[in-house]
ZATI-464673 format. One record per residue (C-alpha): x, y, z. Coordinates in nm, 4 decimals. Example, Ala and Ser with C-alpha at 12.3 -4.5 7.8 and 13.67 -1.06 7.14 Angstrom:
<fibas>
<fiba xx="1.2300" yy="-0.4500" zz="0.7800"/>
<fiba xx="1.3670" yy="-0.1060" zz="0.7140"/>
</fibas>
This chain:
<fibas>
<fiba xx="5.0908" yy="-3.1436" zz="-5.6234"/>
<fiba xx="5.3000" yy="-2.7970" zz="-5.7350"/>
<fiba xx="5.2688" yy="-2.5736" zz="-5.4476"/>
<fiba xx="5.1619" yy="-2.2681" zz="-5.6798"/>
<fiba xx="4.8475" yy="-2.5013" zz="-5.7953"/>
<fiba xx="4.7764" yy="-2.5654" zz="-5.4723"/>
<fiba xx="4.7558" yy="-2.2172" zz="-5.3768"/>
<fiba xx="4.5744" yy="-2.1050" zz="-5.6922"/>
<fiba xx="4.3072" yy="-2.4023" zz="-5.5852"/>
<fiba xx="4.2726" yy="-2.2423" zz="-5.2208"/>
<fiba xx="4.2605" yy="-1.8610" zz="-5.4178"/>
<fiba xx="3.9462" yy="-1.9735" zz="-5.6446"/>
<fiba xx="3.7881" yy="-2.1464" zz="-5.3165"/>
<fiba xx="3.8095" yy="-1.8364" zz="-5.0984"/>
<fiba xx="3.7942" yy="-1.5262" zz="-5.3487"/>
<fiba xx="3.4802" yy="-1.6989" zz="-5.5403"/>
<fiba xx="3.3141" yy="-1.7680" zz="-5.2364"/>
<fiba xx="3.3671" yy="-1.3975" zz="-5.0914"/>
<fiba xx="3.2678" yy="-1.2703" zz="-5.4214"/>
<fiba xx="2.9403" yy="-1.4817" zz="-5.4253"/>
<fiba xx="2.8351" yy="-1.3481" zz="-5.0784"/>
<fiba xx="2.9433" yy="-0.9907" zz="-5.1401"/>
<fiba xx="2.7228" yy="-0.9974" zz="-5.4355"/>
<fiba xx="2.4550" yy="-1.1127" zz="-5.3096"/>
<fiba xx="2.4539" yy="-0.8351" zz="-5.0073"/>
<fiba xx="2.5360" yy="-0.6049" zz="-5.2411"/>
<fiba xx="2.1974" yy="-0.6290" zz="-5.3863"/>
<fiba xx="2.0682" yy="-0.5399" zz="-5.0496"/>
<fiba xx="2.2834" yy="-0.3244" zz="-4.8317"/>
<fiba xx="1.9821" yy="-0.2825" zz="-4.6739"/>
<fiba xx="1.9357" yy="-0.6081" zz="-4.5232"/>
<fiba xx="2.2614" yy="-0.6047" zz="-4.3972"/>
<fiba xx="2.2194" yy="-0.2978" zz="-4.2267"/>
<fiba xx="1.9019" yy="-0.4273" zz="-4.0310"/>
<fiba xx="2.1503" yy="-0.7334" zz="-3.9435"/>
<fiba xx="2.4251" yy="-0.4865" zz="-3.8142"/>
<fiba xx="2.1965" yy="-0.3072" zz="-3.5893"/>
<fiba xx="2.0467" yy="-0.6331" zz="-3.4467"/>
<fiba xx="2.4025" yy="-0.7075" zz="-3.3545"/>
<fiba xx="2.4750" yy="-0.3767" zz="-3.2388"/>
<fiba xx="2.1633" yy="-0.3963" zz="-3.0057"/>
<fiba xx="2.2580" yy="-0.7216" zz="-2.9133"/>
<fiba xx="2.6485" yy="-0.6136" zz="-2.8180"/>
<fiba xx="2.5283" yy="-0.3278" zz="-2.6219"/>
<fiba xx="2.3118" yy="-0.4873" zz="-2.3675"/>
<fiba xx="2.5888" yy="-0.8037" zz="-2.3422"/>
<fiba xx="2.9175" yy="-0.6548" zz="-2.3783"/>
<fiba xx="2.9234" yy="-0.2549" zz="-2.3712"/>
<fiba xx="2.6707" yy="0.0340" zz="-2.4282"/>
<fiba xx="2.9039" yy="0.2297" zz="-2.6427"/>
<fiba xx="2.7759" yy="-0.0222" zz="-2.9577"/>
<fiba xx="2.4327" yy="0.1473" zz="-2.9559"/>
<fiba xx="2.6215" yy="0.4564" zz="-3.0951"/>
<fiba xx="2.7112" yy="0.2492" zz="-3.3834"/>
<fiba xx="2.3400" yy="0.2137" zz="-3.5303"/>
<fiba xx="2.3580" yy="0.5423" zz="-3.7212"/>
<fiba xx="2.6114" yy="0.4195" zz="-3.9087"/>
<fiba xx="2.5084" yy="0.0676" zz="-3.9847"/>
<fiba xx="2.4036" yy="0.1173" zz="-4.3475"/>
<fiba xx="2.7567" yy="0.2889" zz="-4.4541"/>
<fiba xx="2.9393" yy="0.0022" zz="-4.2495"/>
<fiba xx="2.6825" yy="-0.2375" zz="-4.4218"/>
<fiba xx="2.8071" yy="-0.0862" zz="-4.7899"/>
<fiba xx="3.1697" yy="-0.0932" zz="-4.6734"/>
<fiba xx="3.1504" yy="-0.4559" zz="-4.5714"/>
<fiba xx="2.9878" yy="-0.5858" zz="-4.8827"/>
<fiba xx="3.1528" yy="-0.4082" zz="-5.1127"/>
<fiba xx="3.5030" yy="-0.5178" zz="-4.9404"/>
<fiba xx="3.3866" yy="-0.8837" zz="-4.9630"/>
<fiba xx="3.3316" yy="-0.8576" zz="-5.3360"/>
<fiba xx="3.6639" yy="-0.6275" zz="-5.4027"/>
<fiba xx="3.8858" yy="-0.8292" zz="-5.2064"/>
<fiba xx="3.7669" yy="-1.1966" zz="-5.3046"/>
<fiba xx="3.8319" yy="-1.0137" zz="-5.6880"/>
<fiba xx="4.1880" yy="-0.9451" zz="-5.5553"/>
<fiba xx="4.2367" yy="-1.2628" zz="-5.4313"/>
<fiba xx="4.1314" yy="-1.4358" zz="-5.7578"/>
<fiba xx="4.2840" yy="-1.2134" zz="-6.0063"/>
<fiba xx="4.6351" yy="-1.2336" zz="-5.7512"/>
<fiba xx="4.6232" yy="-0.8461" zz="-5.6943"/>
<fiba xx="4.8218" yy="-0.7430" zz="-5.3672"/>
<fiba xx="4.7888" yy="-1.0965" zz="-5.2595"/>
<fiba xx="5.0013" yy="-1.0491" zz="-4.9088"/>
<fiba xx="4.7994" yy="-0.7614" zz="-4.8083"/>
<fiba xx="4.4588" yy="-0.8871" zz="-4.9411"/>
<fiba xx="4.5753" yy="-1.2104" zz="-4.7374"/>
<fiba xx="4.5938" yy="-1.0142" zz="-4.4345"/>
<fiba xx="4.2601" yy="-0.7923" zz="-4.5211"/>
<fiba xx="4.0334" yy="-1.1685" zz="-4.5478"/>
<fiba xx="4.2056" yy="-1.2844" zz="-4.2292"/>
<fiba xx="4.0772" yy="-0.9733" zz="-4.0119"/>
<fiba xx="3.7371" yy="-1.0084" zz="-4.2118"/>
<fiba xx="3.7237" yy="-1.3564" zz="-4.1391"/>
<fiba xx="3.8109" yy="-1.3614" zz="-3.7671"/>
<fiba xx="3.5317" yy="-1.0523" zz="-3.7151"/>
<fiba xx="3.2842" yy="-1.2938" zz="-3.9347"/>
<fiba xx="3.3743" yy="-1.5953" zz="-3.7473"/>
<fiba xx="3.2946" yy="-1.4135" zz="-3.3973"/>
<fiba xx="2.9931" yy="-1.3077" zz="-3.5009"/>
<fiba xx="2.8225" yy="-1.6331" zz="-3.6286"/>
<fiba xx="2.9890" yy="-1.7881" zz="-3.3033"/>
<fiba xx="2.8171" yy="-1.5166" zz="-3.0826"/>
<fiba xx="2.4841" yy="-1.5804" zz="-3.2855"/>
<fiba xx="2.4850" yy="-2.0073" zz="-3.2414"/>
<fiba xx="2.6266" yy="-2.0299" zz="-2.9178"/>
<fiba xx="2.4367" yy="-1.7333" zz="-2.7231"/>
<fiba xx="2.1377" yy="-1.7728" zz="-2.9528"/>
<fiba xx="2.1280" yy="-1.4292" zz="-3.0466"/>
<fiba xx="2.0341" yy="-1.3232" zz="-3.4166"/>
<fiba xx="1.9357" yy="-1.5933" zz="-3.5379"/>
<fiba xx="2.0182" yy="-1.4969" zz="-3.8516"/>
<fiba xx="2.3182" yy="-1.3834" zz="-3.9550"/>
<fiba xx="2.2561" yy="-1.2864" zz="-4.2970"/>
<fiba xx="2.5694" yy="-1.4304" zz="-4.4581"/>
<fiba xx="2.4229" yy="-1.4789" zz="-4.8012"/>
<fiba xx="2.1540" yy="-1.2353" zz="-4.7314"/>
<fiba xx="1.8012" yy="-1.3739" zz="-4.7731"/>
<fiba xx="1.9097" yy="-1.5686" zz="-5.0729"/>
<fiba xx="2.0354" yy="-1.8915" zz="-4.8612"/>
<fiba xx="1.9552" yy="-1.9463" zz="-4.5153"/>
<fiba xx="2.1843" yy="-2.1132" zz="-4.2655"/>
<fiba xx="2.1827" yy="-2.2255" zz="-3.9147"/>
<fiba xx="2.3619" yy="-2.0290" zz="-3.6624"/>
<fiba xx="2.5794" yy="-2.3162" zz="-3.6231"/>
<fiba xx="2.6018" yy="-2.3787" zz="-4.0204"/>
<fiba xx="2.6932" yy="-2.0017" zz="-4.0521"/>
<fiba xx="2.9739" yy="-2.0952" zz="-3.7777"/>
<fiba xx="3.1148" yy="-2.3945" zz="-3.9453"/>
<fiba xx="3.1044" yy="-2.2182" zz="-4.2837"/>
<fiba xx="3.3044" yy="-1.9357" zz="-4.1194"/>
<fiba xx="3.5665" yy="-2.2130" zz="-3.9759"/>
<fiba xx="3.6323" yy="-2.3771" zz="-4.2799"/>
<fiba xx="3.6924" yy="-2.0360" zz="-4.4670"/>
<fiba xx="3.9204" yy="-1.9549" zz="-4.1675"/>
<fiba xx="4.1184" yy="-2.2607" zz="-4.2209"/>
<fiba xx="4.1754" yy="-2.2079" zz="-4.5797"/>
<fiba xx="4.2690" yy="-1.8363" zz="-4.5355"/>
<fiba xx="4.5110" yy="-1.9467" zz="-4.2342"/>
<fiba xx="4.6988" yy="-2.1896" zz="-4.5302"/>
<fiba xx="4.7091" yy="-1.8536" zz="-4.7373"/>
<fiba xx="4.8100" yy="-1.6286" zz="-4.4505"/>
<fiba xx="5.1121" yy="-1.8711" zz="-4.3201"/>
<fiba xx="5.2742" yy="-1.9326" zz="-4.6887"/>
<fiba xx="5.1750" yy="-1.5316" zz="-4.7837"/>
<fiba xx="5.5585" yy="-1.4998" zz="-4.8601"/>
<fiba xx="5.5602" yy="-1.7601" zz="-5.1008"/>
<fiba xx="5.2261" yy="-1.6725" zz="-5.3033"/>
<fiba xx="5.3076" yy="-1.5206" zz="-5.6610"/>
<fiba xx="5.3045" yy="-1.1419" zz="-5.6961"/>
<fiba xx="5.2657" yy="-1.1780" zz="-6.0738"/>
<fiba xx="4.9960" yy="-1.0371" zz="-6.2031"/>
<fiba xx="4.8763" yy="-0.8745" zz="-6.5377"/>
<fiba xx="4.8080" yy="-0.5014" zz="-6.5926"/>
<fiba xx="4.4421" yy="-0.5961" zz="-6.6732"/>
<fiba xx="4.4006" yy="-0.7444" zz="-6.3376"/>
<fiba xx="4.4632" yy="-0.4296" zz="-6.1210"/>
<fiba xx="4.1987" yy="-0.2633" zz="-6.3481"/>
<fiba xx="3.9509" yy="-0.5552" zz="-6.3159"/>
<fiba xx="4.0092" yy="-0.4531" zz="-5.9179"/>
<fiba xx="3.8844" yy="-0.1035" zz="-5.9854"/>
<fiba xx="3.5920" yy="-0.1834" zz="-6.2130"/>
<fiba xx="3.4545" yy="-0.4382" zz="-5.9324"/>
<fiba xx="3.4595" yy="-0.1536" zz="-5.7114"/>
<fiba xx="3.3154" yy="0.0896" zz="-5.8690"/>
<fiba xx="3.0451" yy="-0.1410" zz="-5.9972"/>
<fiba xx="2.9475" yy="-0.3150" zz="-5.6682"/>
<fiba xx="2.9729" yy="0.0566" zz="-5.4903"/>
<fiba xx="2.7329" yy="0.1706" zz="-5.7506"/>
<fiba xx="2.5280" yy="-0.1555" zz="-5.7252"/>
<fiba xx="2.4851" yy="-0.0886" zz="-5.3569"/>
<fiba xx="2.3824" yy="0.2865" zz="-5.4156"/>
<fiba xx="2.1524" yy="0.1805" zz="-5.6743"/>
<fiba xx="1.9607" yy="-0.0672" zz="-5.4114"/>
<fiba xx="1.9495" yy="0.1981" zz="-5.1066"/>
<fiba xx="1.7940" yy="0.4401" zz="-5.3161"/>
<fiba xx="1.5600" yy="0.2077" zz="-5.5153"/>
<fiba xx="1.5046" yy="-0.1466" zz="-5.4147"/>
<fiba xx="1.6978" yy="-0.4790" zz="-5.4431"/>
<fiba xx="1.7403" yy="-0.5959" zz="-5.7997"/>
<fiba xx="1.6573" yy="-0.9200" zz="-5.7285"/>
<fiba xx="1.3797" yy="-1.0098" zz="-5.4123"/>
<fiba xx="1.4809" yy="-1.3050" zz="-5.1969"/>
<fiba xx="1.2156" yy="-1.2716" zz="-4.9446"/>
<fiba xx="0.9579" yy="-1.4250" zz="-4.8114"/>
<fiba xx="0.7153" yy="-1.0977" zz="-4.9601"/>
<fiba xx="0.8724" yy="-1.1006" zz="-5.3034"/>
<fiba xx="0.6545" yy="-0.9878" zz="-5.6462"/>
<fiba xx="0.4041" yy="-1.2850" zz="-5.7028"/>
<fiba xx="0.3763" yy="-1.4047" zz="-5.3683"/>
<fiba xx="0.0304" yy="-1.4865" zz="-5.2206"/>
<fiba xx="0.0548" yy="-1.4011" zz="-4.8530"/>
<fiba xx="-0.2346" yy="-1.5937" zz="-4.7346"/>
<fiba xx="-0.1835" yy="-1.8992" zz="-4.9147"/>
<fiba xx="0.2013" yy="-1.8741" zz="-4.7585"/>
<fiba xx="0.0518" yy="-1.8359" zz="-4.4206"/>
<fiba xx="-0.0299" yy="-2.1761" zz="-4.4232"/>
<fiba xx="0.1161" yy="-2.5202" zz="-4.4290"/>
<fiba xx="0.2048" yy="-2.6613" zz="-4.7548"/>
<fiba xx="0.0991" yy="-3.0076" zz="-4.6439"/>
<fiba xx="-0.0631" yy="-3.1728" zz="-4.3159"/>
<fiba xx="0.1960" yy="-3.1152" zz="-4.0512"/>
<fiba xx="0.3416" yy="-3.4879" zz="-3.9054"/>
<fiba xx="0.4645" yy="-3.5277" zz="-3.5592"/>
<fiba xx="0.6474" yy="-3.7665" zz="-3.3283"/>
<fiba xx="0.5519" yy="-3.7928" zz="-2.9653"/>
<fiba xx="0.8137" yy="-3.8820" zz="-2.7461"/>
<fiba xx="0.6716" yy="-4.0425" zz="-2.4136"/>
<fiba xx="0.7700" yy="-4.2196" zz="-2.0998"/>
<fiba xx="0.5467" yy="-4.5034" zz="-1.9745"/>
<fiba xx="0.7260" yy="-4.5798" zz="-1.6573"/>
<fiba xx="1.1346" yy="-4.6211" zz="-1.7316"/>
<fiba xx="1.0291" yy="-4.6858" zz="-2.1137"/>
<fiba xx="1.0667" yy="-4.3895" zz="-2.3599"/>
<fiba xx="0.8329" yy="-4.4667" zz="-2.6719"/>
<fiba xx="0.7942" yy="-4.2981" zz="-2.9991"/>
<fiba xx="0.4449" yy="-4.2234" zz="-3.1291"/>
<fiba xx="0.2793" yy="-4.0833" zz="-3.4515"/>
<fiba xx="-0.0358" yy="-3.9738" zz="-3.2472"/>
<fiba xx="-0.0823" yy="-3.8341" zz="-2.9063"/>
<fiba xx="-0.1968" yy="-4.1487" zz="-2.6923"/>
<fiba xx="-0.5073" yy="-4.0815" zz="-2.4598"/>
<fiba xx="-0.4236" yy="-4.4031" zz="-2.2540"/>
<fiba xx="-0.3269" yy="-4.2873" zz="-1.8747"/>
<fiba xx="0.0222" yy="-4.4205" zz="-1.7691"/>
<fiba xx="0.2015" yy="-4.1870" zz="-2.0601"/>
<fiba xx="0.4500" yy="-3.8958" zz="-1.8928"/>
<fiba xx="0.4996" yy="-3.6478" zz="-2.2078"/>
<fiba xx="0.8537" yy="-3.5822" zz="-2.3346"/>
<fiba xx="0.8881" yy="-3.3714" zz="-2.6200"/>
<fiba xx="0.7104" yy="-3.3428" zz="-2.9688"/>
<fiba xx="0.9095" yy="-3.3446" zz="-3.3000"/>
<fiba xx="0.7773" yy="-3.2301" zz="-3.6241"/>
<fiba xx="0.9007" yy="-3.4656" zz="-3.8757"/>
<fiba xx="0.8021" yy="-3.2564" zz="-4.2434"/>
<fiba xx="0.9479" yy="-2.9018" zz="-4.1634"/>
<fiba xx="0.9493" yy="-2.8453" zz="-4.5304"/>
<fiba xx="0.5853" yy="-2.8127" zz="-4.4806"/>
<fiba xx="0.6040" yy="-2.5206" zz="-4.2411"/>
<fiba xx="0.4255" yy="-2.1961" zz="-4.3488"/>
<fiba xx="0.6654" yy="-1.9902" zz="-4.5577"/>
<fiba xx="0.5214" yy="-1.6561" zz="-4.3710"/>
<fiba xx="0.4500" yy="-1.6877" zz="-3.9881"/>
<fiba xx="0.4537" yy="-1.3200" zz="-3.8740"/>
<fiba xx="0.2398" yy="-1.1491" zz="-4.0943"/>
<fiba xx="-0.0064" yy="-0.9286" zz="-3.9030"/>
<fiba xx="-0.1682" yy="-0.5556" zz="-3.9437"/>
<fiba xx="-0.4296" yy="-0.4498" zz="-3.6808"/>
<fiba xx="-0.5962" yy="-0.1125" zz="-3.5436"/>
<fiba xx="-0.8276" yy="-0.0394" zz="-3.2542"/>
<fiba xx="-1.0867" yy="-0.3043" zz="-3.3489"/>
<fiba xx="-0.8590" yy="-0.6001" zz="-3.4029"/>
<fiba xx="-0.6844" yy="-0.7901" zz="-3.6459"/>
<fiba xx="-0.6962" yy="-0.6452" zz="-4.0155"/>
<fiba xx="-0.5172" yy="-0.9003" zz="-4.2238"/>
<fiba xx="-0.7999" yy="-1.0732" zz="-4.3734"/>
<fiba xx="-0.9333" yy="-0.7086" zz="-4.4924"/>
<fiba xx="-0.5794" yy="-0.6772" zz="-4.6665"/>
<fiba xx="-0.6190" yy="-0.9638" zz="-4.8409"/>
<fiba xx="-0.9733" yy="-0.8760" zz="-5.0047"/>
<fiba xx="-0.9869" yy="-0.7020" zz="-5.3348"/>
<fiba xx="-0.7104" yy="-0.4150" zz="-5.4609"/>
<fiba xx="-0.5001" yy="-0.2381" zz="-5.1918"/>
<fiba xx="-0.2547" yy="0.0394" zz="-5.2269"/>
<fiba xx="-0.0032" yy="0.0210" zz="-4.9049"/>
<fiba xx="0.2062" yy="0.2719" zz="-4.7787"/>
<fiba xx="0.4486" yy="0.1213" zz="-4.5673"/>
<fiba xx="0.6986" yy="0.2637" zz="-4.2895"/>
<fiba xx="0.9103" yy="0.0743" zz="-4.0615"/>
<fiba xx="1.0299" yy="0.3731" zz="-3.8260"/>
<fiba xx="0.8072" yy="0.7292" zz="-3.8243"/>
<fiba xx="1.0749" yy="0.9150" zz="-3.6809"/>
<fiba xx="1.3312" yy="0.8092" zz="-3.9737"/>
<fiba xx="1.0873" yy="0.7880" zz="-4.2740"/>
<fiba xx="1.1884" yy="1.0066" zz="-4.5621"/>
<fiba xx="0.9964" yy="1.3028" zz="-4.6358"/>
<fiba xx="1.1057" yy="1.4003" zz="-4.9293"/>
<fiba xx="0.8702" yy="1.2352" zz="-5.1882"/>
<fiba xx="0.5631" yy="1.2660" zz="-4.9806"/>
<fiba xx="0.4025" yy="1.5212" zz="-5.1850"/>
<fiba xx="0.4479" yy="1.2675" zz="-5.4763"/>
<fiba xx="0.2633" yy="1.0158" zz="-5.2364"/>
<fiba xx="0.0066" yy="1.2602" zz="-5.1381"/>
<fiba xx="-0.0678" yy="1.3403" zz="-5.4976"/>
<fiba xx="-0.1053" yy="0.9356" zz="-5.5929"/>
<fiba xx="-0.3671" yy="0.9079" zz="-5.2952"/>
<fiba xx="-0.5494" yy="1.1992" zz="-5.4197"/>
<fiba xx="-0.5705" yy="1.0624" zz="-5.7682"/>
<fiba xx="-0.6766" yy="0.7148" zz="-5.6118"/>
<fiba xx="-0.9443" yy="0.8223" zz="-5.3788"/>
<fiba xx="-1.2375" yy="0.7464" zz="-5.6207"/>
<fiba xx="-1.0580" yy="0.4421" zz="-5.7622"/>
<fiba xx="-1.1881" yy="0.0971" zz="-5.6854"/>
<fiba xx="-0.8818" yy="0.0378" zz="-5.4449"/>
<fiba xx="-0.8153" yy="0.0654" zz="-5.0640"/>
<fiba xx="-0.5588" yy="0.2956" zz="-4.9441"/>
<fiba xx="-0.3405" yy="0.1971" zz="-4.6310"/>
<fiba xx="-0.0773" yy="0.3394" zz="-4.4371"/>
<fiba xx="0.0598" yy="0.0515" zz="-4.2179"/>
<fiba xx="0.3251" yy="0.1600" zz="-3.9911"/>
<fiba xx="0.4984" yy="0.0117" zz="-3.6837"/>
<fiba xx="0.3692" yy="0.2801" zz="-3.4775"/>
<fiba xx="0.1130" yy="0.3520" zz="-3.2036"/>
<fiba xx="-0.2355" yy="0.4192" zz="-3.4083"/>
<fiba xx="-0.2249" yy="0.7647" zz="-3.2586"/>
<fiba xx="0.1041" yy="0.8500" zz="-3.4323"/>
<fiba xx="-0.0137" yy="0.6518" zz="-3.7502"/>
<fiba xx="-0.3496" yy="0.8845" zz="-3.7563"/>
<fiba xx="-0.1512" yy="1.1976" zz="-3.6520"/>
<fiba xx="0.0627" yy="1.1580" zz="-3.9656"/>
<fiba xx="-0.2599" yy="1.0703" zz="-4.2273"/>
<fiba xx="-0.4400" yy="1.3904" zz="-4.0594"/>
<fiba xx="-0.0870" yy="1.5843" zz="-4.0780"/>
<fiba xx="-0.0793" yy="1.5556" zz="-4.4990"/>
<fiba xx="-0.4615" yy="1.5130" zz="-4.5231"/>
<fiba xx="-0.4560" yy="1.1600" zz="-4.6495"/>
<fiba xx="-0.7742" yy="1.0118" zz="-4.6870"/>
<fiba xx="-0.6441" yy="0.6217" zz="-4.6007"/>
<fiba xx="-0.6775" yy="0.3846" zz="-4.3680"/>
<fiba xx="-0.4108" yy="0.3466" zz="-4.0697"/>
<fiba xx="-0.2709" yy="0.0273" zz="-3.9503"/>
<fiba xx="-0.0593" yy="-0.0905" zz="-3.7161"/>
<fiba xx="0.2167" yy="-0.3515" zz="-3.8312"/>
<fiba xx="0.5516" yy="-0.5159" zz="-3.6649"/>
<fiba xx="0.8739" yy="-0.3354" zz="-3.7437"/>
<fiba xx="1.0689" yy="-0.6432" zz="-3.8421"/>
<fiba xx="0.7536" yy="-0.7550" zz="-4.0782"/>
<fiba xx="0.7377" yy="-0.4222" zz="-4.2499"/>
<fiba xx="1.1544" yy="-0.4329" zz="-4.3004"/>
<fiba xx="1.1036" yy="-0.8055" zz="-4.4160"/>
<fiba xx="0.8492" yy="-0.6879" zz="-4.6752"/>
<fiba xx="0.9953" yy="-0.3328" zz="-4.7823"/>
<fiba xx="1.3355" yy="-0.2212" zz="-4.7805"/>
<fiba xx="1.2541" yy="0.1563" zz="-4.8220"/>
<fiba xx="1.1134" yy="0.3730" zz="-4.5581"/>
<fiba xx="0.8568" yy="0.4660" zz="-4.6785"/>
<fiba xx="0.7423" yy="0.2436" zz="-4.9806"/>
<fiba xx="0.4776" yy="0.1101" zz="-5.1511"/>
<fiba xx="0.3248" yy="-0.2727" zz="-5.1725"/>
<fiba xx="0.0371" yy="-0.3384" zz="-5.4286"/>
<fiba xx="-0.1857" yy="-0.6445" zz="-5.3674"/>
<fiba xx="-0.4626" yy="-0.7768" zz="-5.5122"/>
<fiba xx="-0.6462" yy="-1.0469" zz="-5.3223"/>
<fiba xx="-0.3687" yy="-1.1235" zz="-5.1134"/>
<fiba xx="-0.1207" yy="-1.1156" zz="-5.3757"/>
<fiba xx="0.1843" yy="-0.8936" zz="-5.4225"/>
<fiba xx="0.1604" yy="-0.7305" zz="-5.7563"/>
<fiba xx="0.4351" yy="-0.4755" zz="-5.7053"/>
<fiba xx="0.6581" yy="-0.3230" zz="-5.4849"/>
<fiba xx="0.8031" yy="0.0671" zz="-5.5344"/>
<fiba xx="1.0672" yy="0.2630" zz="-5.3351"/>
<fiba xx="0.9680" yy="0.6130" zz="-5.2610"/>
<fiba xx="1.2015" yy="0.7410" zz="-5.4899"/>
<fiba xx="0.9994" yy="0.5547" zz="-5.7775"/>
<fiba xx="0.6519" yy="0.6681" zz="-5.6314"/>
<fiba xx="0.4365" yy="0.5626" zz="-5.9236"/>
<fiba xx="0.1231" yy="0.7766" zz="-6.1047"/>
<fiba xx="-0.1881" yy="0.6560" zz="-6.0413"/>
<fiba xx="-0.2592" yy="0.5199" zz="-6.3985"/>
<fiba xx="0.0382" yy="0.2568" zz="-6.3591"/>
<fiba xx="-0.1106" yy="0.1122" zz="-6.0295"/>
<fiba xx="-0.4694" yy="0.0733" zz="-6.1858"/>
<fiba xx="-0.3042" yy="-0.0884" zz="-6.4948"/>
<fiba xx="-0.1745" yy="-0.3479" zz="-6.2279"/>
<fiba xx="-0.5197" yy="-0.4656" zz="-6.1405"/>
</fibas>
């Protein structure tokens, strides 16, 4: 095989994967920022405290990383500044390989977000994927002086266009919501249904009877068996949603949320909640006070903090507590609105796109 053909195949594989991965994450840079914050928390405890200081910069770092993936992938595919591109890709894949190895080996940040929420990989799958990429990029790096430096003028223009488009898409997704929602709470999802197994769970029970290890379909009632472990035979039947919860001092309120029409304002962090559109939210809540809908403020905070916000803005709305991770998964805005009808996600809004009352009522 001609050497340049071999290099082109490598460039196609590596560049294509970087563009694919980058575009998925450009769709949701806030999600990548959440993953970076998780890594910074872990590293600040396990390696050095200074990583905690990077958390406020998670979002701009996220945008830089996801846009870089797209642009570097395009540069590799189109043959633009190949030597510099291979250097940059080598540094990036070493960084990603370290993150995925740390996640897998130490069981920290168990979802690296390599392909956002579109394709879920286990930590070890993510690590081995990066090892394969590292090997491929190592070939390109070793033979970087042999790579063809000829490329048409349009290739350079394509890189500039890809930079502007991917950066614009990232900013738009931050200021609005992801173009495509791959998460468990996307529009159309029936939350209570997805909280249930899709089929009866089937287990195998590993037991010891004396020195013999036996595998049983049911837990034995006979004496003489010693439990070793139980394994799930049909993990595909596991609930798609396992962490949804909402509560107040009187107890769990999930069933209340799944009944009737609900307009839910969500905040994952009250101290970081944007206030620039709260006047529009207040007008919406006021207009819906006598409508056949329940208004709810669901936040990752204490009940006292939630009630204080409600009183401050004069909202006639019920306050519920929630887990921050769940709220971040549901909504990539702080605050944002989710519309539920009998537990089904009907619509979601970034606070920058707060709807009018009539628009909300038309959804029910």
